[in-house]
SEDREN-695020 format. One record per residue (C-alpha): residue in three letters; x, y, z. Coordinates in steps of 0.2 Angstrom, whole numbers, plus 5000, padded with zeros to 4 digits. Layout:
ALAXYZ/...
***
This chain:
MET499750014999/GLY501450095002/ASP501150305001/ARG499350265002/ILE499550205021/PRO498950385026/ASP497350385017/LYS496850215023/ILE497150295042/ALA496150435038/ALA494650345033/ASP494450215043/ASN494850355057/ALA493250455050/VAL492150295048/LEU492550245068/ALA492250425072/ALA490750435066/GLY490150265073/GLY490350135058/THR491249995058/VAL492749955047/PHE493049815041/HIS494849725039/ALA495149565033/GLY496549475025/VAL496849375009/LEU495349364998/SER494549224986/ASP493449214977/GLU492649044985/PRO490649054990/GLU490149115006/SER490849015021/PRO489548935031/GLY490648935048/ARG490949115045/ARG490849245057/THR491549435065/VAL492649455079/GLY493249635085/LEU495149665085/ASP495149605104/ALA494649435100/ALA495849435083/PRO496349265080/THR498549255079/PHE499049365062/ASP499049235048/LEU499949255031/THR498949095025/ALA497249155029/VAL496149185016/VAL494149235016/SER492949265002/ARG492349384996/GLU490449324997/THR490849285018/VAL491649465019/ALA490049565011/ALA488849435021/ALA490049515037/MET489649675032/LEU487749665029/ASP487449575046/GLU488349725052/ALA487249875043/GLU485649785047/GLU485949745064/PRO487749815071/ARG488949745083/PHE490149835078/PRO489850025081/GLY491550135082/THR492449985080/VAL493549885068/ALA492749685066/LEU493649545056/PRO492349415046/LEU493249255045/ALA492949115036/GLY492648975050/
***
């Protein structure tokens, strides 16, 4: 991301300040939505794993869940495959 990191930090901070949820996802795949998917806050995040993959459909489903019933307002959430 290089020189774009400050823009991402500013965007994340704007969303958080407005009470929104910021989603951080690892490597994205084109696989279907994970049946065992879950969303966690940073405090419950698993150990950082460079091999972890989450599908775009899983991330989209997590975002829709959050829009319909917020569980992580004003914080960072991680959609996990399961």
